[in-house]
C-alpha positions in Angstrom: 0.0 0.0 0.0 1.3 3.5 -0.9 0.6 6.6 1.2 -0.6 9.9 -0.2 3.1 11.0 -0.4 4.0 7.9 -2.4 5.8 6.1 0.5 5.5 2.3 0.4 3.8 1.7 3.7 4.4 -2.0 3.7 8.2 -1.4 3.9 7.8 0.8 7.0 8.5 -0.7 10.4 5.7 1.4 12.0 3.2 -0.1 9.5 4.6 -3.6 10.0 4.4 -3.3 13.8 0.8 -1.9 13.4 1.8 1.3 15.2 0.7 3.1 12.0 -2.3 2.1 9.9 -1.2 4.1 6.9 -2.7 7.4 5.7 -5.1 5.7 3.3 -6.7 3.8 6.1 -6.8 6.7 8.5 -7.8 9.7 6.3 -4.2 10.9 6.4 -3.9 10.7 10.2 -1.5 7.8 10.5 -0.3 8.7 14.1 -3.5 10.2 15.3 -2.8 13.7 13.9 -3.4 15.0 10.3 -0.1 14.6 8.3 1.0 17.9 6.9 2.6 16.2 3.9 -0.7 14.6 2.9 -2.5 17.9 3.5 0.1 19.7 1.3 -0.3 17.2 -1.5 -4.1 17.2 -1.3 -4.2 21.1 -1.5 -1.3 21.7 -4.0 -0.7 18.4 -5.9 2.2 16.1 -6.0 4.2 18.2 -8.5 4.1 21.2 -6.2 5.1 19.0 -3.3 8.1 17.7 -5.2 9.2 21.3 -6.0 8.9 22.1 -2.3 11.0 19.0 -1.4 13.7 20.1 -4.0 13.8 23.6 -2.5 14.2 22.0 1.0 17.1 19.8 -0.2 18.8 22.9 -1.6 18.4 24.7 1.7 19.7 21.7 3.7 22.7 21.2 1.4 23.6 24.9 1.4 24.8 24.6 5.0 27.9 22.7 3.7 28.5 20.9 7.0 31.9 19.3 7.1 31.7 15.6 7.0 28.0 15.5 6.0 27.3 14.0 2.6 25.0 15.7 0.2 21.3 14.9 1.1 19.7 13.6 -2.0 16.4 12.2 -0.6 14.0 13.0 2.2 11.6 10.5 3.6 8.4 10.8 5.7 9.4 10.0 9.4 7.3 9.6 12.5 8.2 12.2 15.1 8.6 9.6 17.9 11.3 7.9 15.8 13.4 11.1 15.4 12.6 13.2 18.5 16.0 13.0 20.2 16.8 14.7 23.5 19.5 17.3 23.1 21.8 18.6 25.9 21.5 22.3 26.4 24.4 24.6 27.6 22.8 24.9 31.0 23.0 21.1 31.5 19.3 20.4 30.9 18.0 18.4 28.0 15.3 19.2 25.6 13.2 17.7 22.7 12.6 20.0 19.7 10.1 17.8 17.8 6.6 16.5 18.4 6.1 12.7 18.7 2.8 12.7 16.9 4.0 14.8 13.9 5.3 13.6 10.6 8.6 15.1 9.3 10.7 14.8 6.2 14.2 13.5 7.0 17.1 11.3 6.4 20.1 9.7 8.2 23.5 10.0 6.6 26.8 8.4 7.7 29.5 10.9 8.6 32.3 11.0 6.0 34.9 11.1 8.9 33.9 7.7 10.4 36.6 5.2 11.0 36.8 1.7 12.6 36.5 3.2 16.1 34.0 6.1 15.7 30.6 5.8 14.0 28.7 9.0 13.8 25.6 9.9 11.8 23.9 13.1 10.6 20.1 13.3 11.1 18.2 15.8 9.0 14.6 16.6 9.9 12.4 19.3 8.4 8.9 20.5 7.8 7.4 23.7 6.3 8.6 25.7 9.3 12.1 24.6 10.2 15.2 22.6 9.4 17.0 20.6 12.1 20.4 18.9 11.5 22.1 16.9 14.2 25.0 14.5 14.7 24.7 11.4 16.9 26.2 8.0 17.6 24.6 4.6 17.0 20.9 4.3 18.1 20.8 8.1 18.5 23.2 8.2 21.4 25.0 11.4 22.4 23.1 13.7 20.0 24.5 17.2 19.2 22.3 19.8 17.6 24.2 21.4 14.7 21.5 23.5 13.0 18.0 24.6 14.0 16.8 27.1 11.5 13.3 28.5 11.1 12.2 28.7 7.4 
């Protein structure tokens, strides 16, 4: 089954675990909240959404972050899956995302990895912001690199 955005739901772990019923079965509310991606496509069409996604990729890649490969694709992601807790300068920790929201994002392996260090870049965005972070395996020790309002 494909979602409104074209994602193959049957390949998604959330769909396989039945934590998501897919947007076609839930009127574009796969996690209990209306998916902004589906709403955008319903209002503007797939071609306009693809143009939005291309613009978003340009913005993300314009940061030219050392060690981060070029982001070529963005995928719909469940907020609970990517909502890492970041350490703040005052020693507290904070989440910047919403668990029930859907985001566009990707994970990229750091170009500087070696046999001892495995780090990843996480890219998460929606219509209002771009978030880029670096973290270890399983999201450990995340570091916020960019949080930019659009």
